C-alpha positions as CSV (number, residue, x, y, z in Angstrom):
1,M,-122.0,-37.1,49.2
2,I,-122.1,-40.4,51.1
3,P,-125.4,-40.7,53.1
4,P,-124.9,-39.7,56.7
5,K,-125.8,-43.1,58.2
6,E,-123.4,-44.9,55.9
7,F,-120.6,-42.4,56.6
8,L,-121.1,-42.8,60.4
9,K,-121.1,-46.6,60.2
10,R,-117.5,-46.4,58.8
11,I,-116.2,-44.3,61.7
12,K,-115.5,-45.4,65.3
13,P,-117.1,-44.9,67.8
14,F,-120.3,-44.4,65.7
15,S,-119.8,-47.9,64.4
16,F,-120.5,-49.1,67.9
17,L,-124.1,-47.8,67.8
18,S,-127.2,-49.8,67.1
19,E,-129.6,-48.8,64.4
20,D,-131.9,-47.2,66.9
21,E,-129.1,-45.2,68.4
22,L,-127.9,-44.0,65.0
23,N,-131.4,-43.0,64.2
24,I,-131.6,-40.9,67.3
25,L,-128.5,-39.0,66.2
26,L,-129.6,-38.6,62.6
27,S,-133.0,-37.3,63.6
28,N,-131.2,-34.3,65.2
29,L,-128.5,-34.0,62.6
30,E,-127.7,-30.8,60.7
31,V,-125.2,-30.4,57.9
32,E,-123.4,-27.1,57.3
33,I,-120.7,-25.7,55.1
34,F,-118.2,-23.3,56.7
35,E,-116.1,-21.0,54.6
36,E,-112.4,-20.7,55.0
37,G,-111.7,-18.4,58.1
38,E,-115.2,-18.8,59.5
39,V,-115.5,-19.3,63.2
40,I,-117.3,-22.6,63.9
41,L,-117.1,-22.6,67.7
42,N,-116.0,-19.8,70.0
43,A,-113.9,-20.2,73.2
44,G,-115.9,-19.5,76.3
45,K,-119.2,-20.6,74.7
46,I,-121.1,-23.7,75.5
47,S,-121.4,-25.8,72.3
48,K,-124.9,-26.7,71.1
49,Y,-123.5,-29.4,68.8
50,V,-120.9,-32.1,68.5
51,Y,-119.1,-31.5,65.2
52,L,-117.9,-34.2,62.9
53,I,-115.8,-33.1,59.9
54,F,-117.0,-34.7,56.7
55,S,-114.6,-32.8,54.4
56,G,-112.1,-29.9,54.8
57,S,-110.0,-29.0,57.9
58,V,-110.4,-27.1,61.1
59,G,-107.9,-25.3,63.3
60,I,-108.2,-25.5,67.1
61,Y,-107.1,-22.2,68.7
62,Q,-106.2,-21.3,72.3
63,N,-105.3,-17.8,73.3
64,G,-105.1,-16.9,69.7
65,E,-102.6,-19.6,68.8
66,M,-103.4,-22.7,66.7
67,V,-102.6,-25.7,68.9
68,D,-104.1,-28.4,66.7
69,H,-105.3,-29.2,63.2
70,I,-108.1,-31.7,62.5
71,G,-109.5,-33.2,59.4
72,K,-112.0,-35.6,57.9
73,G,-113.6,-38.0,60.4
74,E,-112.4,-36.1,63.5
75,L,-114.7,-34.6,66.1
76,F,-114.7,-31.5,68.3
77,G,-117.1,-29.9,70.8
78,V,-117.7,-33.2,72.7
79,I,-116.6,-32.2,76.2
80,S,-118.5,-28.8,76.1
81,T,-121.7,-30.5,74.8
82,I,-121.7,-33.4,77.3
83,S,-120.7,-31.4,80.4
84,D,-122.5,-28.1,79.5
85,T,-119.3,-26.2,80.1
86,P,-117.8,-23.4,78.0
87,S,-115.4,-24.6,75.3
88,S,-111.7,-24.1,76.2
89,F,-110.9,-23.4,72.5
90,S,-112.1,-21.8,69.3
91,A,-112.6,-23.8,66.1
92,I,-112.0,-22.0,62.8
93,A,-112.3,-23.5,59.3
94,I,-108.8,-23.5,57.6
95,E,-110.5,-24.2,54.3
96,D,-114.0,-24.7,53.1
97,T,-115.3,-27.4,55.4
98,V,-118.4,-29.5,55.7
99,C,-119.5,-30.6,59.2
100,Y,-122.1,-32.9,60.5
101,M,-123.6,-31.3,63.6
102,F,-125.3,-33.5,66.2
103,G,-127.8,-31.8,68.5
104,K,-126.8,-31.7,72.2
105,E,-129.7,-33.6,73.7
106,A,-129.6,-36.4,71.1
107,F,-125.9,-36.8,71.6
108,K,-126.3,-36.9,75.3
109,E,-129.0,-39.5,75.1
110,V,-126.9,-41.9,73.0
111,F,-123.9,-41.2,75.2
112,K,-125.9,-42.4,78.2
113,R,-127.4,-45.4,76.4
114,N,-124.3,-46.9,74.9
115,Q,-121.5,-47.6,77.4
116,R,-118.9,-48.5,74.8
117,F,-119.6,-45.3,72.9
118,S,-119.3,-43.2,76.1
119,S,-116.2,-45.0,77.3
120,F,-114.5,-44.2,74.0
121,F,-114.8,-40.5,74.7
122,S,-114.1,-40.7,78.4
123,T,-110.9,-42.6,78.1
124,F,-109.6,-40.3,75.3
125,V,-110.4,-37.2,77.4
126,T,-108.5,-38.6,80.4
127,K,-105.7,-39.8,78.0
128,K,-106.1,-43.5,78.9
129,F,-104.8,-44.5,75.5
130,R,-104.4,-48.2,76.2
131,S,-108.0,-48.4,77.4
132,F,-109.0,-46.4,74.4
133,M,-107.4,-48.8,72.0
134,D,-108.9,-51.8,73.9
135,I,-112.4,-50.3,73.4
136,I,-111.7,-49.9,69.7
137,N,-110.4,-53.4,69.4
138,E,-113.1,-54.9,71.6
139,T,-110.4,-56.5,73.9
140,A,-109.9,-56.5,77.6
141,S,-107.0,-54.5,79.0
142,D,-104.8,-57.6,79.3
143,A,-104.7,-60.7,77.2
144,G,-103.8,-62.7,80.2
145,E,-106.6,-61.2,82.1
146,R,-109.1,-62.2,79.5
147,V,-108.0,-65.8,79.9
148,L,-108.0,-65.8,83.6
149,L,-111.5,-64.3,83.8
150,K,-113.1,-66.7,81.4
151,D,-115.8,-69.0,82.9
152,V,-114.5,-72.5,83.5
153,A,-117.5,-73.8,81.6
154,S,-116.0,-72.4,78.4
155,I,-113.0,-74.7,78.7
156,I,-114.9,-78.0,79.1
157,H,-114.1,-79.8,75.9
158,K,-115.8,-83.2,76.5
159,K,-119.0,-84.5,77.8
160,P,-118.6,-85.8,81.4
161,V,-118.0,-89.5,81.8
162,V,-119.7,-90.8,84.9
163,C,-120.4,-94.0,86.8
164,S,-121.9,-95.2,90.0
165,A,-119.9,-95.9,93.2
166,E,-121.2,-99.5,93.1
167,D,-119.8,-100.1,89.6
168,N,-116.9,-102.5,89.1
169,I,-113.5,-100.9,88.7
170,I,-112.9,-102.6,85.4
171,D,-116.1,-101.2,84.0
172,A,-115.1,-97.7,85.0
173,A,-111.6,-98.2,83.4
174,R,-113.3,-99.4,80.2
175,K,-115.4,-96.2,80.1
176,M,-112.3,-94.0,80.5
177,M,-110.5,-95.9,77.7
178,E,-113.5,-95.8,75.3
179,N,-114.0,-92.1,75.9
180,R,-110.3,-91.2,75.9
181,V,-110.4,-89.3,79.2
182,G,-108.2,-89.4,82.2
183,S,-110.9,-89.5,84.8
184,V,-114.5,-90.7,85.5
185,V,-116.8,-88.9,87.9
186,I,-118.9,-90.9,90.4
187,V,-122.4,-89.4,90.7
188,D,-125.4,-90.2,92.8
189,R,-129.0,-90.5,91.5
190,E,-129.5,-86.7,91.4
191,F,-126.3,-86.4,89.4
192,H,-124.4,-84.8,92.2
193,P,-120.6,-85.7,92.1
194,V,-119.6,-87.8,95.1
195,G,-116.1,-88.9,93.9
196,I,-113.6,-89.1,91.1
197,L,-111.5,-91.9,89.7
198,T,-108.4,-91.0,87.8
199,D,-105.6,-92.8,85.9
200,H,-103.5,-92.4,89.1
201,D,-106.1,-94.3,91.1
202,L,-106.2,-97.1,88.5
203,Q,-102.4,-97.5,89.0
204,K,-103.1,-98.4,92.6
205,V,-105.7,-101.0,91.5
206,V,-103.1,-102.7,89.3
207,V,-100.5,-102.6,92.1
208,D,-102.9,-104.1,94.6
209,G,-104.1,-106.7,92.0
210,R,-107.8,-106.0,92.9
211,T,-109.4,-105.9,89.5
212,N,-112.8,-107.0,91.0
213,A,-113.0,-104.1,93.4
214,L,-115.8,-101.6,93.4
215,V,-115.3,-98.0,92.3
216,K,-116.1,-96.6,95.8
217,E,-113.0,-98.4,97.2
218,Y,-110.6,-96.4,95.1
219,M,-112.3,-93.2,94.2
220,S,-111.2,-89.9,95.7
221,S,-113.8,-88.3,97.9
222,P,-115.1,-85.8,98.7
223,V,-114.9,-84.2,95.2
224,I,-113.1,-80.9,94.8
225,S,-115.4,-79.0,92.5
226,I,-116.1,-75.5,91.1
227,E,-119.2,-73.8,89.7
228,K,-119.3,-73.4,86.0
229,S,-119.4,-69.5,86.2
230,S,-116.2,-69.3,88.2
231,P,-113.2,-67.8,86.5
232,V,-110.4,-69.9,85.2
233,F,-108.0,-68.3,87.6
234,E,-110.0,-69.6,90.6
235,A,-109.8,-73.1,89.0
236,Y,-106.1,-72.8,88.5
237,V,-105.6,-71.8,92.2
238,K,-107.7,-74.8,93.4
239,L,-105.7,-77.2,91.3
240,V,-102.4,-75.8,92.5
241,E,-103.4,-75.6,96.2
242,S,-104.9,-79.1,96.2
243,G,-102.1,-80.7,94.3
244,I,-104.6,-82.5,91.9
245,D,-104.8,-82.7,88.1
246,H,-108.6,-82.8,87.6
247,L,-111.4,-80.5,88.8
248,V,-115.1,-81.3,88.6
249,V,-117.2,-78.5,87.2
250,T,-120.8,-78.2,88.5
251,D,-123.9,-76.4,87.6
252,K,-125.8,-75.5,90.8
253,G,-124.3,-78.5,92.5
254,K,-124.9,-81.0,89.6
255,M,-122.3,-82.6,87.4
256,K,-121.4,-80.4,84.4
257,G,-118.0,-81.7,83.3
258,V,-114.3,-82.0,84.2
259,I,-111.3,-79.8,83.5
260,S,-107.7,-80.8,83.9
261,S,-104.5,-78.8,84.6
262,K,-103.7,-79.4,80.9
263,D,-107.0,-77.8,79.8
264,I,-106.1,-74.7,81.9
265,L,-102.5,-74.5,80.7
266,S,-103.7,-74.7,77.1
267,E,-105.7,-71.6,77.7
268,F,-102.5,-69.8,78.6
269,E,-101.0,-70.4,75.2
270,P,-98.8,-68.8,73.9
271,T,-98.0,-67.7,77.5
272,A,-97.4,-71.3,78.3
273,L,-95.0,-71.4,75.4
274,L,-93.2,-68.5,76.9
275,I,-92.9,-70.4,80.1
276,A,-91.6,-73.4,78.2
277,V,-89.0,-71.1,76.4
278,Y,-87.9,-69.8,79.8
279,R,-87.4,-73.4,81.1
280,R,-85.6,-74.4,77.9
281,I,-83.1,-71.5,78.2
282,K,-82.6,-72.1,81.9
283,K,-81.6,-75.7,81.2
284,A,-79.6,-74.9,78.0
285,R,-76.4,-76.9,77.8
286,D,-74.8,-75.1,74.8
287,V,-75.2,-72.1,72.5
288,E,-77.4,-74.0,70.1
289,D,-79.9,-74.5,72.9
290,L,-79.8,-70.8,73.7
291,K,-80.2,-70.0,70.0
292,R,-83.3,-72.2,69.7
293,G,-84.7,-70.6,72.8
294,I,-84.3,-67.1,71.3
295,E,-86.1,-68.2,68.1
296,L,-89.0,-69.6,70.1
297,L,-89.1,-66.5,72.2
298,K,-89.5,-64.3,69.1
299,S,-92.3,-66.4,67.7
300,S,-94.2,-66.5,71.0
301,V,-93.8,-62.7,71.5
302,S,-95.3,-62.1,68.1
303,E,-98.2,-64.3,68.9
304,L,-98.8,-62.6,72.2
305,S,-98.7,-59.2,70.6
306,N,-101.2,-60.2,68.0
307,K,-103.5,-61.4,70.7
308,G,-103.5,-58.0,72.3
309,L,-101.0,-58.2,75.2
310,H,-99.7,-54.7,75.8
311,F,-96.1,-53.5,75.8
312,H,-95.8,-53.0,79.6
313,E,-96.9,-56.5,80.4
314,L,-95.1,-58.2,77.6
315,S,-91.8,-56.4,78.0
316,R,-91.6,-57.7,81.6
317,L,-92.0,-61.2,80.4
318,I,-89.5,-60.8,77.6
319,N,-86.9,-59.2,80.0
320,S,-87.3,-62.1,82.4
321,V,-86.4,-64.5,79.6
322,Y,-83.5,-62.4,78.3
323,D,-82.1,-62.1,81.8
324,T,-82.2,-65.9,82.2
325,L,-80.5,-66.2,78.9
326,T,-77.7,-63.8,79.9
327,V,-77.2,-65.6,83.2
328,R,-77.0,-68.9,81.4
329,A,-74.4,-67.5,79.0
330,I,-72.4,-66.2,81.9
331,E,-72.5,-69.6,83.6
332,M,-71.3,-71.3,80.5
333,A,-68.5,-68.8,80.2
334,L,-67.5,-69.3,83.8
335,T,-67.3,-73.0,83.3
336,E,-65.4,-72.8,80.0
337,T,-62.8,-70.2,81.2
338,G,-62.6,-71.0,84.9
339,T,-63.1,-67.4,85.8
340,K,-64.0,-66.5,89.4
341,D,-67.3,-64.7,89.8
342,D,-65.9,-61.7,91.6
343,F,-67.8,-59.2,89.5
344,V,-71.3,-57.9,88.7
345,W,-72.7,-58.1,85.1
346,V,-75.0,-55.2,84.3
347,S,-77.3,-54.4,81.4
348,M,-78.1,-51.0,80.0
349,G,-80.5,-49.8,77.3
350,S,-83.9,-51.2,77.0
351,N,-83.0,-54.3,78.9
352,G,-81.5,-52.3,81.7
353,R,-84.8,-50.4,81.9
354,K,-86.9,-53.7,81.6
355,E,-88.4,-52.3,78.4
356,Q,-87.0,-54.8,75.9
357,I,-89.2,-55.9,73.0
358,I,-88.4,-57.9,69.9
359,A,-85.6,-56.0,68.1
360,T,-82.6,-55.7,70.4
361,D,-78.9,-55.8,70.6
362,Q,-76.4,-56.2,73.4
363,D,-75.9,-53.3,75.9
364,N,-73.9,-54.6,78.9
365,A,-70.9,-53.8,81.1
366,L,-68.9,-55.4,83.8
367,I,-67.9,-54.0,87.2
368,C,-65.2,-56.0,89.0
369,S,-62.8,-55.9,92.0
370,D,-60.0,-57.8,90.1
371,L,-59.3,-57.0,86.5
372,E,-57.2,-60.0,85.8
373,S,-58.5,-62.0,82.8
374,M,-61.9,-60.2,83.1
375,K,-61.9,-58.6,79.6
376,E,-61.2,-62.0,78.0
377,F,-64.1,-63.4,80.0
378,A,-66.4,-60.6,79.1
379,S,-65.6,-61.0,75.5
380,H,-66.4,-64.7,75.8
381,V,-69.9,-63.9,77.2
382,N,-70.5,-61.4,74.4
383,R,-69.7,-64.0,71.8
384,I,-72.0,-66.6,73.3
385,L,-74.9,-64.0,73.4
386,S,-74.1,-63.0,69.8
387,E,-74.1,-66.7,68.6
388,A,-77.3,-67.2,70.4
389,G,-79.0,-64.5,68.4
390,I,-78.5,-61.2,70.3
391,P,-76.4,-59.0,68.0
392,M,-73.3,-57.1,69.1
393,C,-73.9,-53.5,69.8
394,E,-72.6,-51.5,66.8
395,A,-71.7,-48.6,69.1
396,G,-69.6,-50.9,71.2
397,Y,-71.4,-50.6,74.5
398,M,-70.6,-54.1,75.6
399,A,-68.7,-55.7,78.5
400,E,-65.7,-56.7,76.4
401,K,-64.9,-53.0,76.1
402,W,-66.7,-51.6,79.2
403,C,-65.0,-53.9,81.8
404,Y,-63.5,-51.9,84.6
405,H,-62.5,-52.1,88.2
406,L,-65.0,-50.5,90.6
407,D,-62.6,-47.6,91.4
408,D,-62.3,-46.9,87.7
409,W,-66.1,-46.8,87.3
410,R,-66.2,-44.3,90.2
411,K,-63.6,-42.0,88.5
412,M,-65.4,-42.2,85.1
413,F,-68.8,-41.2,86.6
414,R,-67.2,-38.3,88.5
415,K,-65.5,-37.0,85.4
416,W,-68.7,-37.4,83.3
417,F,-70.7,-35.3,85.8
418,D,-67.9,-32.7,86.4
419,E,-67.2,-32.3,82.7
420,P,-70.5,-32.7,80.8
421,T,-69.2,-32.6,77.3
422,P,-71.4,-34.1,74.6
423,E,-69.5,-37.4,74.8
424,H,-69.8,-37.5,78.6
425,V,-73.5,-36.7,78.5
426,R,-74.0,-39.6,76.0
427,Y,-72.1,-41.9,78.5
428,L,-74.3,-40.7,81.3
429,S,-77.5,-41.3,79.3
430,I,-76.4,-44.9,78.7
431,F,-74.8,-46.0,82.0
432,L,-77.4,-44.3,84.3
433,D,-79.7,-47.1,83.1
434,M,-77.4,-49.8,84.6
435,R,-79.2,-52.8,86.1
436,P,-77.4,-55.8,87.7
437,I,-78.1,-59.1,86.1
438,Y,-75.5,-61.5,87.7
439,G,-72.8,-61.5,90.3
440,K,-71.9,-59.5,93.4
441,I,-74.7,-56.9,93.7
442,S,-72.7,-55.2,96.4
443,L,-70.3,-53.8,93.8
444,Y,-73.2,-52.2,91.9
445,E,-74.6,-50.8,95.1
446,E,-71.2,-49.3,96.1
447,L,-71.0,-47.6,92.7
448,L,-74.5,-46.2,93.0
449,E,-73.7,-44.6,96.3
450,D,-70.7,-42.8,94.8
451,V,-72.6,-41.8,91.7
452,R,-75.3,-40.3,93.8
453,E,-72.7,-38.0,95.4
454,S,-71.2,-37.1,92.0
455,V,-74.3,-35.6,90.4
456,T,-73.9,-31.9,89.5
457,N,-76.5,-29.3,88.5
458,Q,-74.6,-28.5,85.4
459,A,-74.7,-32.1,84.3
460,L,-78.4,-32.3,84.9
461,R,-78.9,-29.2,82.7
462,F,-76.9,-30.8,79.9
463,L,-78.9,-34.1,80.2
464,A,-82.1,-32.0,80.0
465,I,-80.7,-30.4,76.8
466,D,-80.1,-33.8,75.4
467,A,-83.7,-34.9,76.3
468,T,-85.2,-31.9,74.6
469,S,-83.0,-31.6,71.5
470,I,-85.1,-34.0,69.4
471,E,-88.7,-32.8,69.3
472,P,-91.7,-34.8,68.0
473,P,-92.4,-34.1,64.3
474,L,-95.5,-32.0,64.8
475,G,-96.3,-29.5,62.0
476,F,-99.1,-27.1,60.9
477,F,-101.1,-29.9,59.3
478,G,-100.4,-32.7,61.8
479,I,-97.4,-35.0,61.8
480,K,-94.5,-34.0,59.5
481,R,-93.2,-36.5,56.9
482,I,-95.7,-39.1,58.1
483,E,-95.9,-40.5,54.5
484,K,-92.1,-41.3,54.7
485,G,-92.4,-43.0,58.1
486,I,-91.8,-41.9,61.7
487,D,-88.9,-43.2,63.8
488,L,-91.0,-44.0,66.9
489,K,-87.9,-44.6,69.0
490,K,-86.1,-41.4,68.1
491,H,-89.1,-39.0,68.1
492,G,-91.4,-40.6,70.7
493,I,-89.8,-43.0,73.1
494,Y,-86.3,-41.4,73.6
495,P,-87.6,-38.0,74.6
496,I,-89.7,-39.5,77.3
497,I,-87.0,-42.0,78.5
498,N,-84.3,-39.3,78.5
499,G,-86.4,-36.6,80.2
500,V,-87.8,-38.9,82.9
501,R,-84.2,-40.2,83.6
502,V,-83.1,-36.6,84.3
503,L,-85.9,-36.2,86.9
504,A,-85.0,-39.5,88.5
505,V,-81.3,-38.6,88.8
506,E,-82.2,-35.2,90.2
507,Q,-84.2,-37.0,92.9
508,G,-81.3,-39.5,93.6
509,L,-83.4,-42.5,92.3
510,L,-80.4,-44.2,90.7
511,G,-81.5,-47.7,91.5
512,V,-84.8,-47.2,89.6
513,T,-84.3,-47.7,85.9
514,N,-87.8,-48.5,84.5
515,T,-89.4,-45.5,82.8
516,V,-92.9,-46.2,84.1
517,E,-91.5,-46.6,87.7
518,R,-89.5,-43.4,87.3
519,L,-92.6,-41.6,86.1
520,E,-94.5,-42.7,89.2
521,Y,-91.7,-41.3,91.5
522,A,-91.5,-38.1,89.3
523,S,-95.2,-37.5,89.6
524,E,-94.6,-35.8,93.0
525,I,-92.6,-33.0,91.3
526,M,-94.1,-32.8,87.8
527,G,-97.7,-33.4,88.8
528,R,-99.9,-36.5,88.5
529,E,-101.8,-35.3,85.5
530,R,-98.6,-34.7,83.4
531,S,-97.1,-38.0,84.7
532,H,-100.2,-40.0,83.8
533,A,-100.4,-38.4,80.3
534,L,-96.8,-39.2,79.7
535,R,-97.2,-42.8,80.8
536,E,-100.2,-43.3,78.5
537,S,-98.3,-41.7,75.6
538,F,-95.2,-43.8,76.3
539,E,-97.0,-47.1,76.4
540,F,-99.2,-46.3,73.4
541,I,-96.2,-45.5,71.3
542,Q,-94.4,-48.6,72.6
543,D,-97.5,-50.7,71.7
544,L,-97.4,-49.2,68.1
545,R,-93.7,-50.1,68.0
546,L,-94.3,-53.6,69.3
547,K,-96.9,-54.4,66.7
548,H,-94.7,-52.9,64.0
549,Q,-91.7,-55.1,65.1
550,V,-93.8,-58.2,64.7
551,F,-93.3,-57.7,61.0
552,E,-90.1,-55.5,60.7
553,E,-87.2,-55.3,63.2
554,N,-86.9,-51.6,63.0
555,N,-88.5,-48.5,64.5
556,L,-89.7,-46.8,61.3
557,L,-93.5,-46.7,61.3
558,K,-95.1,-46.0,58.0
559,S,-98.4,-44.1,57.5
560,S,-99.9,-47.1,55.9
561,E,-99.7,-48.9,59.3
562,L,-101.9,-46.3,61.0
563,D,-105.6,-46.2,60.9
564,K,-107.3,-42.8,61.5
565,L,-107.7,-43.3,65.3
566,S,-104.1,-44.5,65.8
567,F,-103.0,-41.4,63.9
568,I,-105.0,-39.1,66.1
569,L,-103.6,-40.8,69.3
570,L,-100.1,-40.6,68.0
571,K,-100.5,-36.9,67.2
572,E,-101.9,-36.4,70.7
573,S,-99.0,-38.3,72.2
574,F,-96.5,-36.1,70.4
575,K,-98.3,-33.0,71.7
576,I,-97.9,-34.4,75.3
577,I,-94.2,-35.1,74.7
578,S,-93.7,-31.5,73.4
579,E,-95.4,-30.1,76.5
580,F,-93.1,-32.3,78.7
581,Q,-90.1,-31.0,76.9
582,R,-91.2,-27.4,77.5
583,Y,-91.5,-28.3,81.2
584,L,-88.0,-29.7,81.3
585,R,-86.6,-26.6,79.6
586,T,-88.2,-24.4,82.2
587,R,-87.2,-26.6,85.2
588,F,-83.6,-27.0,84.2
589,R,-83.3,-23.5,82.6
590,V,-81.7,-25.1,79.5
591,D,-82.7,-22.3,77.1
592,G,-80.1,-20.0,78.7
593,I,-77.1,-22.4,78.1
């Protein structure tokens, strides 16, 4: 058997502990073998230990029914031990099982001493999965936030170049050239900054022809400065608000260094690259420019994902760029075909929900008030987008096919709601995620008003059936067929998206398409705890999918891509989705159809 300390060092969150903290746990450690069928912890009893499974497996039972199955490296009894409350479940050995058992008082002491250790358990209990993974990965909750909250002292890359106000302007210029800097700071005898001379100031000297002038005649004063411990975000705000390019960094009022707008923007990479991609696409003159923009977008997204930016933040950035690309493609098509813009272009699918990540295809439609030549125009836009690198939708949900007069859209939605056949339910699940991208928004708004009045209880029930028809692959021993790979989109993301959409339509929230926003509205009817757990599960699974798609443009996650903790969280997410589906079945009475 591996020595307990070495075993613990390999497992998070015990790997977060210092030697002293590990010794506290080990000094109160017991090891016990439980035979198959033996009760380890009884429901209603306060646990005296926190149990860590070294080998074997344990079933977690509530009301006589096994609700979970845990194995090597997993813990139980934590909440009961820490809070001194009765356990809500029983734990029974499914096979002969060896457990490490940590004494209550020792575990509590380490829990109080090590914040990262305690946060690990607290965020898991409250199902804050994103925070949980951040603790594991030792990252902040947002890659952008980490940059913006860095001390400005950390982005000073060169020693300050200084001079006196009485120095000759030529001497100051020579110092700037020799040190390859764009500014020189003027300091007094105590090294307090009293002015700054930049390349821009030197241009004035040349224009005036006063090369013998003193520095004080051309320096900018007073100096706009910032303390070294201030966050980068504050420095950025000062630069923008002041309209300057250089900011003096001080240490208790004394000169420390200089940072420029370029220094700050370089900290935003690859976010800055994403901004550059956006500008490139916005100014694209032809399809090749758009294609290059898409290629750069994919590379910058991969880098942002690797740096820890979460799905929710990243998908908003991606969708903004894709929207811009779509608009630019429409503008090109308008110019090339001479079509009037008496229409509204809408997106569906992940882009319609503002949940797009790396792998995507086209999901769009067109609502117009005059059908003449519009299908040809729509087909032209679809071709431009395809040539730029956004594939055609294999199922054909594109504007070249779905291009109809507003009145026709109204009739179709009414028919879909009145006659919820499997085909019509599929159409509803697609087109209820419509989001306007370009054109006459009033056409879209008119359609929504009519759709809102067309909703039927029968259609809602069939939409709920669709949302609960594919269940997460949970089995007796965990996740079914995990070794062959799990389709995260099919088994994790779709059940949440489709279920939350039903609730949104029921409440008449047709203009809200984003799943997280829909969840927020739905929390009033489904309860904040369930809503919060679903959001955490949704974003955790989307994060897994995003990281996977950095390497493979599909949704099939293999077991080799999951570490132990990610596996536990995925299993917990699937349990939350299953409970949500049970809620939908009850709410919409779908079992009786």
